[in-house]
C-alpha positions as CSV (number, residue, x, y, z in Angstrom):
1,M,105.7,88.0,117.3
2,V,103.1,89.7,114.5
3,S,102.4,92.1,117.8
4,D,105.3,93.3,116.6
5,L,104.9,94.4,114.2
6,S,104.6,97.8,112.9
7,A,104.2,97.9,109.1
8,V,103.7,100.1,106.4
9,V,101.7,98.4,103.3
10,T,101.3,99.5,100.3
11,G,98.4,98.7,98.4
12,A,96.0,97.8,101.3
13,S,92.5,98.7,99.9
14,S,92.3,95.5,98.2
15,G,93.0,92.0,97.8
16,I,97.0,90.8,98.4
17,G,97.4,93.9,101.1
18,K,94.1,94.0,102.4
19,A,94.4,90.5,103.6
20,I,97.6,90.9,105.1
21,A,97.3,94.1,106.8
22,L,94.1,93.2,108.0
23,A,95.8,89.9,109.8
24,I,98.7,91.8,111.3
25,A,95.9,93.6,112.8
26,S,94.1,90.6,113.9
27,A,97.1,89.7,116.0
28,G,97.7,92.9,117.4
29,G,100.4,94.9,115.3
30,S,100.9,98.6,114.6
31,L,99.8,99.9,110.8
32,C,99.7,102.4,108.1
33,L,97.8,102.0,106.1
34,V,98.7,102.8,101.7
35,G,96.2,103.1,99.3
36,R,95.1,105.6,95.8
37,D,90.6,104.8,96.8
38,R,90.1,106.4,100.4
39,D,87.2,105.2,100.3
40,R,88.3,101.7,100.4
41,L,90.7,102.5,102.4
42,M,89.1,104.0,104.9
43,A,86.7,101.2,105.4
44,V,90.3,98.5,105.7
45,A,91.8,101.2,108.4
46,E,88.3,101.2,110.8
47,S,88.3,97.4,110.2
48,C,91.5,97.2,111.4
49,R,90.6,99.7,114.3
50,L,89.0,96.6,115.5
51,T,92.1,94.2,117.3
52,A,94.9,96.7,115.7
53,R,97.7,98.3,118.5
54,S,97.1,101.5,116.5
55,V,96.8,101.9,112.9
56,L,97.5,105.2,110.2
57,A,95.9,105.6,106.6
58,F,97.4,107.2,104.0
59,Q,96.0,107.8,100.9
60,A,97.8,108.5,98.1
61,D,99.1,107.9,94.2
62,L,102.8,106.0,94.6
63,N,102.6,106.8,90.7
64,N,103.3,110.5,92.2
65,D,107.3,111.9,93.0
66,Y,105.7,114.7,95.6
67,A,102.7,111.6,97.3
68,L,105.8,109.0,97.8
69,E,107.7,112.3,99.1
70,E,104.8,113.1,101.5
71,L,104.6,109.6,102.3
72,T,107.8,108.9,103.7
73,R,107.6,112.2,105.8
74,Y,104.1,111.2,107.8
75,V,105.6,107.8,108.7
76,E,109.2,109.7,109.6
77,R,106.6,112.4,111.9
78,E,103.7,109.9,112.5
79,F,104.9,106.1,112.8
80,K,107.5,106.0,115.6
81,S,107.3,102.4,116.2
82,F,107.4,101.4,112.3
83,N,109.6,98.0,111.5
84,T,108.8,96.7,108.6
85,L,107.6,97.5,105.0
86,I,105.5,95.3,103.0
87,H,105.0,96.2,99.3
88,C,101.1,94.6,97.6
89,A,100.8,97.8,95.7
90,G,100.5,96.8,91.7
91,I,98.7,97.1,88.3
92,F,98.9,94.8,85.6
93,T,97.5,94.6,81.6
94,I,98.4,91.9,79.4
95,G,98.0,91.2,75.9
96,H,99.5,90.2,72.8
97,F,102.8,91.9,72.7
98,E,102.6,94.4,69.7
99,K,99.5,95.2,71.1
100,I,100.8,97.0,74.7
101,S,101.7,100.0,73.9
102,V,105.0,101.6,75.0
103,A,102.4,104.2,77.3
104,Q,101.2,101.1,79.2
105,L,104.0,99.2,79.8
106,D,105.2,103.1,81.1
107,L,102.7,102.9,83.8
108,M,103.1,99.2,85.2
109,Y,107.0,100.2,85.8
110,R,106.2,103.4,87.7
111,T,103.9,101.0,89.5
112,N,104.8,98.1,89.7
113,V,108.7,99.2,89.8
114,R,110.0,102.7,90.9
115,A,107.5,103.0,93.1
116,P,108.8,100.3,95.4
117,Y,112.4,101.2,94.6
118,T,112.2,105.0,95.2
119,L,109.7,103.7,98.3
120,T,112.2,101.9,100.2
121,Q,114.9,103.6,99.3
122,A,113.5,106.4,101.3
123,L,112.5,104.6,104.5
124,L,115.4,102.2,104.7
125,P,117.7,104.3,107.0
126,L,115.1,103.8,109.6
127,L,114.2,100.4,108.6
128,K,118.0,100.2,109.4
129,T,118.2,101.3,112.6
130,Q,115.0,99.3,113.6
131,K,116.7,96.3,112.0
132,G,113.5,95.9,110.0
133,Q,111.9,93.2,107.5
134,I,110.7,94.0,104.0
135,V,108.2,92.4,102.2
136,F,108.1,92.3,97.9
137,I,104.8,91.0,96.9
138,N,106.0,89.8,93.5
139,S,104.0,87.5,91.0
140,S,104.9,83.8,89.1
141,Q,105.1,86.1,86.2
142,A,108.6,86.9,87.4
143,L,109.4,83.4,87.8
144,Q,107.9,81.8,84.3
145,A,106.8,84.9,82.0
146,S,103.7,83.4,79.9
147,A,101.9,85.1,76.7
148,K,100.3,88.1,77.0
149,N,102.2,88.8,80.2
150,A,105.6,90.6,78.3
151,A,105.1,94.1,79.6
152,Y,103.5,93.2,82.9
153,A,106.2,90.3,83.3
154,S,109.5,92.2,82.7
155,T,108.0,94.8,85.0
156,K,107.9,92.0,87.8
157,H,111.3,90.3,87.1
158,A,112.7,94.1,87.5
159,L,111.7,93.5,91.3
160,R,112.4,90.6,91.8
161,A,116.5,91.8,90.9
162,I,115.7,94.3,93.7
163,A,114.6,92.8,95.7
164,D,117.8,89.8,96.0
165,S,120.1,92.6,95.0
166,L,118.8,94.5,98.6
167,R,118.8,91.5,100.5
168,H,122.8,90.9,99.2
169,E,123.2,94.6,100.6
170,I,121.4,94.6,103.8
171,N,121.6,90.9,105.5
172,A,124.6,92.1,107.3
173,E,122.6,94.8,109.3
174,G,120.3,92.8,110.3
175,I,117.5,93.2,107.9
176,R,115.9,90.5,106.5
177,V,114.2,90.8,102.8
178,L,111.3,88.7,101.6
179,S,109.8,88.4,97.6
180,I,106.0,86.4,98.0
181,Y,106.1,84.5,93.7
182,P,101.6,83.6,94.1
183,G,100.0,82.9,90.8
184,R,96.5,83.7,90.5
185,T,94.8,85.1,93.2
186,A,91.4,85.6,93.7
187,S,89.9,89.2,95.0
188,P,88.4,92.3,92.7
189,A,91.4,93.0,89.7
190,M,92.1,88.9,88.9
191,E,88.3,88.9,88.4
192,S,87.7,92.0,85.9
193,L,91.1,89.6,84.0
194,Y,88.9,86.5,83.9
195,K,85.9,88.9,82.5
196,A,88.7,89.9,79.8
197,E,90.0,86.9,78.9
198,N,86.3,85.9,78.7
199,Q,86.8,83.0,81.4
200,S,84.5,81.8,83.4
201,Y,86.0,83.2,87.1
202,R,86.0,81.1,89.9
203,P,87.3,81.9,92.6
204,E,87.0,79.1,95.6
205,L,90.3,77.8,92.4
206,L,92.0,80.0,92.9
207,L,94.3,80.8,95.9
208,Q,93.1,82.7,99.0
209,T,94.0,86.9,99.6
210,G,94.4,85.4,103.3
211,D,96.2,82.1,102.3
212,V,99.1,84.6,101.1
213,A,98.3,87.2,104.2
214,Q,99.4,83.5,106.4
215,A,102.4,83.0,104.7
216,V,104.0,86.7,104.7
217,I,103.0,86.4,109.3
218,N,104.8,82.7,109.3
219,A,107.6,84.6,107.4
220,L,107.7,87.7,109.7
221,Q,107.5,85.5,112.6
222,L,110.4,83.3,111.8
223,P,113.3,83.6,114.3
224,R,116.3,85.9,114.0
225,S,118.4,83.8,113.0
226,A,117.2,82.4,109.9
227,E,115.6,83.9,106.8
228,V,113.1,83.3,104.4
229,T,113.8,84.9,101.3
230,N,111.7,83.6,98.3
231,I,107.9,81.3,98.5
232,E,105.8,80.5,95.2
233,M,102.5,79.7,96.1
234,R,100.1,78.2,93.6
235,P,96.2,76.9,94.4
236,L,96.0,73.2,94.7
237,I,94.1,72.7,92.4
238,K,95.5,73.5,88.9
239,S,92.9,75.5,87.2
240,Y,94.4,77.4,84.6
């Protein structure tokens, strides 16, 4: 049941991460919310506290190794019931291959690949004791890279490889690993992308963050005799 979930959710201050946090909270689960923007993170935490069993909030830039270490210690010390790790934090930059700098690629790699890899590795011993669950919010770009997405898509392909390999390693220990591959989803980050592309932003034609959150919750509630491994999601009306 969702109320049994005790989830660390990264990228919880906005977008899909926020929607997942609110969905778990509304069903009485426990949360440790992680985000970079303190004000937005605390606002989400306050909303979650209306219905959640318990809520912790930890401000962190996951590109910082010290912050990752501090987060790990915080979870070990304060979040005793921890059984689910949900990776929602991520960044993207689009542009022609010849114009995306190596520095931009490196930043996306640190955020989209290295941070979830490092945090999962650090928290895996705790997840093993609980026979827990791990969720990677990925992207449709991990399945089919489009033009002007070489750098971003490469990080999402790498994240897919991490999830797939990890699943083979730890399924036998009772841990489930889920990857979600949403298409364009209505969010502040997506609005910025549309502006960068000089396109009209029509959020009603995109996936909604709550749609993705519902898919995650449904998968996490599945009886432990089965596992959902990959979910592809697209807007019903294809507007791009």
